[in-house]
N, C-alpha and C positions, 0 to 999 in steps of 0.2 A: 686462686677457685673461688667456686662458690661453696657457700655453709650449707651443710646437711643438715636439716633439723630432726630430734630424736624420732617424729612420727615417718620420716621418711628413712628413716634408719629400716625399722622394724620391715615396710614396702616392699622394699630393696633388699632386703636379708632372705624374706618370706619368695621372692619372683626374681629372684636373681639369674637364676637358670633360662628363662622366659623372657624378662626381657633381654631384645637386641641392642645393641653398645649403641650409642650416640653416634659411632666414625661409622656402622655399618647400615644404616638408615639411609632407605637412596630417598632421595629432597628431589622431588619433581616442583620441576618449576610451570607459573602459571601460561609457559608458553608451551609449554610439552602437554598441558590439561586442554590447550585452547584448540592446539594439531588435533588430538585424540576424538577435537567435536569433527575437527574440520572433515576426519578420516571417515567419519561417521554420515557425509551426508549435507551439515549442520554448518551452518554461515552466521555469523556476525553480524551488527548495525554494514558495515560500509561492504562487504561482498552482495552484501543480497543487493542493498543498494547499485552496485556496481555490475550484479545480473539484472535489475529493472533497467538499468538505463536513467535511473534518476537520482538527484539526489541524497546523502543523506539522510538532511533534514527534512525530507519531504518523506521517507520511509519512517520516522519517526512518528513527525505527526497523522499520519497515516494512522500508522499504529496506536497513539493516543487516543482515536474518531471510532479508534476501531472499524474503519473501511478498507486499511492497505490485508497484508497477506497473515493467515494463521501463521502462530512463532507460539514457541516453546520458552520459559522463564527459567533457567535454572540458576538459583541465587540468584546476583544481581546479573547476571548476564543474560539478555532475550537473541534465540537465537532462530533461525530459522530453515526448516530443511526445503531442500531442490524441488519436492512435489508438491508442497506447496503454494515455491512461489509460480510454477513451472501451471500448476492449475488457477492461480491469482490472474496471472498474465489473457491461461484462454477463456476465463470468465470476463476480461475486460474489453478486449477484440470483440467478441462475443454478442457483449455489451455496446458497443460502436457499432456493428453492423447491423444491428435490430434499429439504435437510432439512425443510420443512417436510411434506412429501409422507412421508417414511420415519417423521415423529415420527407423522402419520396413522394410520398403517400399523400401530406401532410398540400405538400405544392401544387398537384395536380388536383385536389379538391378545391381549393384558394376561391376564391371572388374574386373577379375580374379587379384589377386594379390599375388606375392611372393613375401615371402620376402628371400634373399639372401646371404651370408659371401661376394661372392664374384659374383660380378651381370656382369664384364669382360669373367666370364668362365663359366657362365649358360648360358651368349650369343653364343657364343664360340662352347658349346657343345648341342646348340639344333638349331646352322644354321647345326654344322656338322651334323646332327641329319636329317635336313632336304633334306641336300646334299646328303647321303646315301638313303636315300627313294628314292629318285629320283634318281639317279644312279640305285637302283633294282629294278625301276616301267621300264626305261628306256630299259634294256639288256635282 
């Protein structure tokens, strides 16, 4: 049994009725605390990464670069709400749709691009056709 110091005896004797006995204390393990967070709709890195369909390391990188979904830090744990993950997915889908529309528009407005194995020969033939058309219209 551990030794009780005199200062501890005074505190214990004054508060003996208020202090619970050590065997009556409810011990909550870490897994019980984590399951309480899960019941509230909070997910840890692995669950959030599985929900998004990405690797845990990718999610950690996004969070460190502040480009990932919103998160809550409680102590040393970083937790993600399901609503924030859903909002993040919707934002990414919207960005993808906007990018696709922009790419389609740029493709329609672009200049005529011809690929030729011999660009010098192509330029010479275009110049010769232009000269022939000019001479034909002048005469």
